[in-house]
N, C-alpha and C positions, 0 to 999 in steps of 0.2 A: 591334216597332213603332218602336223607337228607330232600328234600322238602316234601316228604310224611309224614315223622315223625313230621315235623313242623305242617302240616295240621292236623294231628291226634291230636297233642297236643292242638291245637286251638279248635278243636271240643270237646275235653274232658273238657277243661276249660269252654267253653260255656254251655255245659251240666250241669256241676257242679253249675255254676252260676245261671242257670235257675232253677235247683232244690232248691238252696238256697232261691231264690226270691219266689218260690212257697211255700216253707215252712214258710217264713216270712209272706207271704200274708194269709196263713191259720192260722198262729198263731194270727195275728191281727184280723181275722174274729172271732176267738174264744174269743176275749177279750170283756168285757163289759165296755161301756162308751158312750160318746157323742161327735160328731163333731159339731162345731159352725162356721157358715160362717157369716161375717158382713162386711159392707161397712164403719162402724164407726171406723176409724183408732184410736188406743190408748185407746179404751174401755177396761175395766177390767171385768173378768169373776169370779163370786163367786158361788160355789156350797155348799149349806147347811151352808152358812156363812163363808166358808173358800176360800181364794183367790186361783185360779187355773191357770189363764193365762191372758196375755195381747193379745188383738186382733190387727192384724190377727194372728191366730194360726191354723196351718194346721193339727197338729197331733190329735190323739184321746185323749180326756181327760178321763182317766181311772176312773171308779166309780164301786162301789159294786152293785150287783143286789138290786132292790127295789126302793122306791120312793125318788126323790131328788128335791130340789128346786134350779133352776139355775137363777142367777141374773146377768144382764149385765148392767154396769153403767159407766158414764163418766161425768165429770163437764160440764155444759152447755147443757146437753141432759137429756131427760126424761128416768128414769130408767125403764127397762123392766124385768119382772119376768115370768119364765116359770116353771111349774111343770111337771116332767116326771117320768115315771115308767119303769125301765129296767129289762129285763129278763136276766138271765145268758147267756153269750156268744152272746148278741145282742147289736147293736149300735143304737143310736138315732141321727138323723141329724136336727139341728136347724138353721134356717136363721133369724138372729136378727139385724135389722138396727134400731138405735135409732133416735128419732126425736129431733132436736135442739130446745131449749127453752130459752136459755139465753147467753149473752156474758160473758166471763171470764176476769174480770178486775183487774189490779193492778194500784192504783192511789196514787201518792205522791204529796206533797206540800212543800213549804219553811217555813210554819207556824206550829209549834207544837200544837196539839189539834184542828186543823181546822176540820170543819164538812162538810159532804157531803149531799146535798140535791138532790133527784130525783124528777123532776117535781114539785119542790117547797116543797117537804115533807122530813123530816129527814130520812136519809137512812144509815148513818154510820159515823164513825170517821176515819180520815186519819192518817197513811197510811191505805188504804182500799185494801183488798185482798178478793174478793168475786164475786158472779154472779149478773148480772143485766138483767132483763127481755128483750127479743128481742123486736124490734120495735122502734118507734120514741120517744126519750126522750131528756130532757134537764138536764144536770149535772151542779150543781152549787157548788162551794166550798166557805165557809164563815168562817170568824172569826172576833171577835169583834176588832174594831180599824183598819180593813183592808177593802179595796174595794173588793167586792165579784167578783169571776171570774166564768163565765159560758160557757158551750158549748153545742149546740144542735147537735144531731147526730142520725143516723139510726143505731141501734145496731143489728148485725147479730148473730143468735144463733150458739154456738159452737165455736165462734172466740175469739182469744186471743187479749186483748187491754192493752197496757201499756201507761199510761198518767201522765203528771206532770203539776200541776197548780202553777203559780207564783203569789202570792198575793202581792199587793202594799199597803203601809200604807195610810190610809185616810188622806186627807189634814188637818192640824192643824186649829181649829177654835177658835176665840177669845172667851174668858170666858167659854169654854167648858171643863168640867172635865171628869174624867173617867167614871162617871155615866150618862153623857149626851148622848142623842140619836144620837148626831152627831158621836159618836164613835162606834155605832152599825152597824153591817154588813148590816142589811136590809136597812139603810139609804143610804148606798153607793153602792147599787146594781145597781142603775141607772147609765148608761153610757152616755157620751156625755155631752150635756148641759141641764139643768133643768131651765125652765122658770117659775118664780113665779110672778103672777100679777093678775089683774082683780078686786082687792078690794083695795080702797084707805086706806093708813094707816094700811095695813095688820100687824098683830102682830104675830111673830113667838116665841112659848114658848120654853124655855130652862130649865135646871135644876136650873138656878139662876133667874135673872131678865128678864122680857120680853124684847125682842129686836125688835124695829120697823123697818120694811122693806118698802121701797118705791115700788110703783107699777112697774111691768115689770122689776124687778131685775133679772139678769141672773147670775147663778152660773156656772162656767165652771171648769172642772177638767179632 
């Protein structure tokens, strides 16, 4: 008898749970909103300009009947916008995967006010926190009076990058003052050895008096 009572209780609980689940399913089906599926982890969902969820998000995003603008965005990816029209008690299903477009960069250096060049063109001031288009690029950090530092790299879209460039002071030059091109970053971008020669009695102009250099002089740094 005791075993029979236990079995009856289990059956009653199962029936009650089943009825509750069915009621919840019917309630959800009567709601109005949108489900969004996406492989873009960490993307944010905005509806009519208001933040609604971080993806992935498995629940129904409740909305009122009518027209809505759904926007999915994430740094390093192209934003995607969908316009939907909902009827009362109906749900819309959207599958939105964003396309990567840029790397997400944080770049620091040891020199305040240093500048970032992308493929030789000005791109920002350090510290830098921004997106750089995907693909093959050369990043150069420059500052007057310092030897420029650069790095060539293949940038992947949607990937986070944290970098630090250590700039070294340019070697002191005789008779060179603060306005001399010896102290400019573009003069010291060259690495290794620079060979100057080919013309007898070549004259190198500075901000002061011309300095005569003998042919085939090698500057090493």
